[in-house]
C-alpha positions in Angstrom: 95.0 202.3 -108.5 92.3 201.7 -111.1 91.9 204.6 -113.3 88.4 205.7 -112.2 90.8 206.8 -109.0 91.2 210.1 -111.3 88.1 211.2 -110.5 89.1 214.8 -109.6 89.9 215.0 -113.2 88.4 218.7 -114.1 86.6 218.3 -111.3 88.6 221.5 -109.8 87.1 220.5 -106.3 85.3 223.1 -105.0 86.5 225.8 -105.8 84.1 229.0 -105.6 84.6 231.9 -107.3 83.5 235.1 -104.7 83.9 237.2 -107.4 82.0 237.0 -110.9 84.9 236.4 -114.0 87.6 235.2 -111.2 89.2 232.1 -112.3 88.1 229.1 -110.6 91.5 227.0 -110.9 94.5 226.5 -112.8 94.1 225.2 -116.1 96.3 223.4 -116.0 95.3 221.2 -113.0 93.3 219.2 -115.7 96.0 217.5 -117.2 97.6 216.7 -114.2 97.3 213.3 -112.9 95.4 212.5 -109.5 96.9 210.9 -106.3 94.8 209.6 -103.9 96.5 208.1 -100.8 94.2 206.3 -98.0 94.7 204.0 -94.8 92.0 201.8 -97.2 90.7 201.7 -100.2 88.3 199.1 -101.9 86.9 198.8 -106.0 83.9 197.0 -107.0 84.3 197.1 -110.8 80.6 195.7 -111.5 79.3 198.3 -109.6 81.7 200.7 -111.0 82.8 202.4 -107.6 85.4 203.0 -105.8 86.0 203.9 -101.9 88.8 205.7 -100.3 88.7 205.7 -96.6 91.0 206.7 -93.6 92.4 209.9 -93.5 92.0 210.3 -97.1 94.5 213.1 -99.2 93.8 213.5 -103.3 96.4 216.1 -104.9 95.7 217.2 -108.7 98.3 219.7 -109.8 97.5 222.7 -107.4 94.7 221.2 -105.6 94.4 218.9 -102.6 91.2 217.5 -101.0 91.5 215.8 -97.2 88.7 213.9 -96.4 87.6 211.0 -94.1 86.1 209.3 -97.1 85.7 209.4 -100.6 83.0 207.4 -102.6 83.8 207.8 -106.3 81.2 206.4 -108.8 81.6 206.5 -112.7 78.9 206.2 -115.2 78.5 204.2 -118.7 80.3 207.4 -120.1 83.1 207.7 -118.3 81.9 210.5 -115.9 82.4 210.4 -112.3 80.5 211.6 -109.3 81.8 211.4 -105.8 81.0 212.3 -102.2 83.6 213.2 -99.8 82.8 213.2 -96.0 84.8 214.4 -93.2 85.1 216.3 -89.8 85.7 218.5 -91.9 86.4 218.2 -96.1 88.9 220.4 -96.4 90.6 221.2 -100.1 92.7 224.1 -101.3 93.6 225.0 -104.7 95.2 228.0 -106.9 93.6 229.7 -109.7 94.8 231.0 -112.6 97.2 234.0 -112.7 95.1 237.2 -113.8 96.1 240.7 -115.1 99.8 239.9 -114.8 99.0 238.9 -111.2 99.7 235.4 -109.5 97.2 233.3 -109.3 95.1 233.4 -105.9 94.5 230.6 -103.7 91.0 229.4 -102.2 90.6 227.4 -99.4 87.1 225.5 -98.4 85.7 223.0 -95.9 82.9 221.4 -95.3 81.0 218.4 -93.7 79.5 216.8 -97.3 81.3 217.5 -100.8 79.6 216.0 -103.5 80.9 216.7 -106.9 79.1 216.5 -110.7 82.4 215.5 -113.0 79.6 215.1 -116.1 77.7 218.8 -115.4 80.6 220.3 -113.9 78.6 221.2 -110.5 80.0 221.0 -107.3 78.0 220.9 -103.9 78.8 222.0 -100.2 77.0 220.4 -97.3 76.8 221.4 -93.8 79.1 224.3 -92.1 79.9 225.2 -95.6 82.6 228.3 -95.6 84.9 228.9 -98.8 87.8 231.5 -98.6 89.3 233.2 -101.8 92.0 235.9 -101.3 90.4 237.6 -97.8 86.9 237.1 -98.9 84.8 234.5 -97.3 81.5 233.4 -97.6 79.6 230.9 -94.9 76.3 228.8 -95.0 74.8 225.3 -94.4 74.8 224.6 -98.3 77.2 226.2 -101.0 76.8 225.2 -105.0 78.8 226.0 -107.4 78.4 225.7 -111.2 81.9 226.0 -112.6 80.6 226.0 -116.0 78.9 229.4 -115.6 80.8 230.5 -112.7 77.6 231.0 -110.9 77.7 230.2 -107.2 74.9 230.5 -104.6 74.6 230.4 -100.7 71.9 229.5 -98.5 71.2 229.3 -94.6 70.4 225.9 -93.0 66.7 224.7 -93.7 64.0 225.0 -90.9 66.6 227.3 -88.8 64.7 230.1 -87.3 66.1 233.8 -89.6 67.0 235.6 -86.4 69.8 233.0 -85.7 73.2 232.6 -86.9 72.2 229.2 -88.3 69.3 230.4 -90.3 71.6 233.1 -91.9 74.4 233.5 -94.7 77.6 235.4 -94.3 80.0 236.8 -96.6 82.8 239.1 -95.8 84.0 241.3 -99.4 87.1 243.0 -98.5 88.0 246.2 -100.2 90.5 245.9 -103.1 92.9 248.5 -103.5 92.4 251.1 -105.9 95.5 251.7 -108.7 96.9 254.9 -107.7 95.6 256.8 -110.7 92.2 256.3 -109.4 93.0 257.4 -105.7 91.7 260.5 -105.0 94.0 263.4 -104.2 95.5 263.4 -100.7 94.0 266.3 -98.5 96.8 269.4 -97.3 
């Protein structure tokens, strides 16, 4: 398999932190080999492009991506840009442990996912959804800048503000307070 098949090296595909300061992905995943399985693969070395089609499964460390098709392009500096499409594209990845707690799994899906390895940016298009722990965000477009851990969620363009498709939805679960901070019990 050509070296450019290692597209998601460091891309940590679409891991969206739903809380500021949350770890996006296990740092160890960056050093793991990328494995891609598909029904078909074609490569055009002159155009620096590889196409994986048919039940594509990409794994790298704790990350897994399932798509119908992944197109990988490489620039002159060796950075990779990928477009994954599916009905939907699904991903899963585990974050780094934090505060002596095991890392949290992040799951997501969208009809199209674009990954920019150079700028460490990920964009999710059409029926995008990300769940981390028990928190969830939904929208037609989700953007993630992995360097700054900034993300934004937008509704469908042209949708009426009162329609469900014209809205962004977030469900953020309350976090349990440590026993020392809990209010005293009523008698």
